C-alpha positions in Angstrom: -11.0 -25.3 -9.2 -9.8 -21.7 -9.8 -11.7 -20.5 -6.8 -10.0 -23.0 -4.5 -6.5 -21.9 -5.8 -7.4 -18.2 -5.3 -8.6 -18.9 -1.7 -5.5 -21.0 -0.9 -3.1 -18.4 -2.4 -4.9 -15.7 -0.3 -4.5 -17.9 2.8 -0.8 -18.2 2.1 -0.4 -14.5 1.4 -2.2 -13.7 4.7 0.2 -16.0 6.5 3.2 -14.2 4.9 1.8 -10.9 6.2 1.3 -12.2 9.7 4.7 -13.8 9.9 6.4 -10.7 8.6 4.6 -8.6 11.2 5.5 -11.0 14.0 9.0 -12.2 13.1 10.2 -10.1 10.2 10.9 -10.9 6.5 14.4 -12.2 7.2 13.0 -15.0 9.4 10.4 -16.2 7.0 10.8 -19.8 6.0 8.6 -22.1 3.9 8.1 -24.4 6.9 7.0 -21.5 9.2 4.8 -20.2 6.4 3.1 -23.6 5.9 2.5 -23.9 9.6 1.0 -20.4 9.8 -1.2 -21.0 6.7 -2.2 -24.4 8.0 -1.1 -26.2 4.8 1.7 -28.7 4.0 4.9 -27.2 2.7 4.4 -29.2 -0.5 1.1 -27.5 -1.1 2.8 -24.1 -1.2 5.1 -25.4 -3.9 2.1 -26.4 -6.0 1.4 -22.7 -6.4 4.8 -21.1 -6.1 8.0 -22.6 -7.5 10.1 -21.1 -4.7 10.2 -18.5 -1.9 11.3 -15.8 -4.3 8.3 -16.3 -6.6 6.0 -16.4 -3.6 7.4 -13.2 -2.3 7.2 -11.5 -5.7 3.6 -12.5 -6.1 2.9 -11.4 -2.5 4.5 -8.0 -3.3 2.2 -7.7 -6.4 -0.8 -8.5 -4.2 0.1 -5.8 -1.6 0.7 -3.3 -4.3 -2.7 -4.1 -6.0 -4.5 -3.8 -2.6 -2.9 -0.4 -2.0 -3.8 0.9 -5.5 -7.4 -0.4 -5.2 -7.7 1.3 -1.9 -6.2 4.5 -3.3 -8.7 4.5 -6.2 -11.8 3.7 -4.1 -14.7 6.1 -5.0 -12.2 8.3 -7.0 -14.0 10.8 -9.1 -12.2 12.9 -11.7 -15.2 15.2 -11.9 -14.3 16.5 -8.4 -12.0 19.5 -7.8 -8.3 18.6 -7.6 -8.3 19.3 -3.8 -11.4 17.0 -3.4 -9.7 14.2 -5.4 -6.6 14.6 -3.3 -8.5 14.5 0.0 -10.3 11.4 -1.1 -7.1 9.6 -2.0 -5.5 10.8 1.4 -8.5 9.4 3.4 -8.5 6.2 1.3 -4.9 5.5 2.3 -5.5 6.4 5.9 -8.6 4.2 6.2 -6.9 1.3 4.3 -4.0 1.3 6.8 -6.4 1.6 9.8 -8.4 -1.4 8.5 -5.2 -3.4 7.7 -2.9 -3.1 10.7 -0.7 -6.0 9.5 0.0 -4.1 6.3 0.7 -1.0 8.4 3.1 -3.0 10.5 4.9 -4.3 7.5 5.2 -1.1 5.4 9.0 -0.8 5.9 9.6 -4.5 5.3 7.7 -4.5 1.9 10.5 -2.4 0.5 12.8 -5.5 0.8 10.4 -7.8 -1.2 11.7 -8.9 -4.6 10.9 -6.3 -7.3 8.8 -4.2 -4.9 10.4 -0.9 -6.0 9.8 -1.9 -9.7 6.2 -2.5 -8.8 6.0 1.0 -7.3 7.2 2.4 -10.5 4.4 0.6 -12.3 1.9 3.1 -10.9 1.4 4.5 -14.4 -2.2 4.7 -15.2 -3.3 4.7 -11.6 -5.6 7.4 -10.4 -2.5 9.1 -8.7 -0.7 9.2 -12.0 -3.7 10.6 -13.9 -4.3 13.1 -11.1 -0.7 14.3 -11.3 -0.7 14.6 -15.1 -4.0 16.4 -15.1 -3.1 18.6 -12.2 0.2 19.7 -13.9 -1.6 20.3 -17.2 -4.2 22.5 -15.4 -1.4 24.4 -13.7 -2.6 23.3 -10.3 0.3 21.1 -9.2 4.0 21.8 -9.0 6.1 20.5 -11.9 7.8 17.8 -9.9 8.1 14.0 -10.6 5.0 12.2 -9.5 6.9 10.2 -6.9 8.2 13.4 -5.3 4.6 14.8 -5.3 3.6 11.5 -3.5 6.3 11.9 -0.9 5.2 15.5 -0.2 1.5 14.7 0.0 -0.1 11.2 0.3 2.9 9.7 2.0 1.9 11.8 5.0 -1.1 9.5 5.5 1.2 6.6 5.7 3.6 8.4 8.1 0.8 9.6 10.3 -0.8 6.2 10.5 2.5 4.6 11.4 3.2 7.3 14.1 -0.2 6.8 15.6 0.2 3.1 15.8 3.8 2.8 16.9 4.5 6.1 18.7 1.0 6.5 20.2 0.6 9.9 18.6 -3.0 11.1 19.1 -4.6 12.4 16.0 -8.0 13.9 15.9 -10.1 14.2 12.7 -9.5 18.0 12.8 -5.7 17.4 12.9 -5.9 15.0 10.0 -8.0 17.5 8.0 -5.3 20.1 8.7 -2.6 17.7 7.5 -4.6 17.2 4.3 -4.8 20.9 3.7 -1.2 21.5 4.5 0.2 18.6 2.4 -2.1 19.8 -0.4 -0.4 23.2 -0.3 3.0 21.5 -0.5 2.2 20.1 -4.0 0.3 23.1 -5.4 2.0 25.2 -8.0 
């Protein structure tokens, strides 16, 4: 029975993402969501007490997917630059493989408790990377979220510009961005 619940919840979450991309978060209703997910409205309420709980759980799911992608094949034995490059490419590839998530990046900030979730990044590979990099005197002594803005956020910005502004980016350009954004966070 648990497997069915997980599959149905994922089906509902995918419908949320699609509707957000198509119509925006402000136009999301339980009726539209049920139609998109191909379930009865009452079925959604079996799993989520209301729209706020659904959106909060959806925000947790998006954040978990992002952190899992960030940490894919992460190896603390690599040099700090190699670790950084891996995380940068992980974000880039994740957004290329999930165009709906890319479309909704700005809207996620409006989800209930999303900013709180972003602060829960403690113990992620990014947090550990920053702590170890600062301790090794490799990274600037700035808050981890500021380091993120100066570095890995460039992958998100570039992916968005490529999709929405038709900016052409070659592998060589992206490698240069990685090197330059790395220099922005070095000590």
